[in-house]
C-alpha positions, 0 to 999 in steps of 0.5 A: 223164692228163698233159699236161692244159695240152696238152689245156686250150690244144686242147679246142676244137680237140677240140669241133670236130674229133670231137663232136657229129657232125663225126668218121665214124669216131666216128659211124660205129664208135667209138659203135656199138661201144661200145654194142654192149659196154655193152648190160644196164650200169646203173652207167657209169664213163667214164674220160678222157670229153673233153666228153662224147659217149661218156657222153652215148650211155651215159646215152641207153641208159638207164644212169647215168653218170659222166665222169672227164677231167682236163681242164678245158676238156672238164668245163666243155663236159661240163657245158654239154652235159649228156645226163646224165651227171655229170662230175667232173675227176680223173685215171684212176690216181687214181680218186674212186670207191669199191670196187665202185661200178660194173658198167661202166668204160670208157676210150675213145682215152684210156689211150694218153695216159696215163704211170702206164696201170698204176696206172689199169687197176689203178685201173678194177680197183678201182672195178668191181664183181665180175663187172663189165665193163671196155671199152678201145678203143685206137687199134690199137698197131699205127698207133701204132708209132713209123715206121708209116706209109701208102707210097706207094711211086712207084718199085716203083708199091706202096702199103702200111702200114709198120709200124714200130718196134712193140716200141719203148714211145715217149712223144713229143708226136704233131702230130695237126693243124696247130699241135695237139701231144699226147701220146701213149705207144705199148706193144705190146699186151702191155703192157695185157693183162698190165697186165689179167691183173694187175688181175684184170680177165680178157679175153673178147672183142677186136674188130678190125673194117675202117675205116668205109667214110667213113674210107677215102673221105674220108680214106686212099683206098690200096686196102688201107685197109679191111684195116688197122684203126685201132682195138681193142676189148678187153673184159674181167671183173673176176674175182670 
């Protein structure tokens, strides 16, 4: 992952706002999605684990879990909170793991913060055993396209989601909260799909769910909010 300095500066914000039950999207959608798609996993690598809330949930289901993150402040808190996983500092494009050492690799809302994402996907394939599973969650690329946003047109009396320059790849620091700027790299979905194919990761499932009811009620309030997926899950098998 890139820009560890930014993540170190804003780690406390992340830990306060998006962990320990604070965020309804994680609690009502992301954690249940992960749980459904790693059923039966024995040895799981969580790349970009942050402070460990997803890794802890996976470990609670009986899997042996290793969480990796490049940000010292996140790994420090992950170790303090415990919950079963082992944690190490490492970058997604240089995983300190043996070939074929995991039956499942998870990357949850982290790959869009990685510049060298193709190298990261190749590393995922390397550390997966044959027929191992890769579970990737992204902020939906349509939401992250430059210029995309909810539009409240008071003149025409219309409220709708505008899709911006979807095919334009853009690397920017995005203000996700007042005073909190984090690197975000927008790419069309096809870029991820092609990189996975080249690495021998064969997609067998894709999930686009409506946002959780609490997220719609608390955050959006637009009539068509339930028709715009905020999170995309892709599941793939490493070819043998």
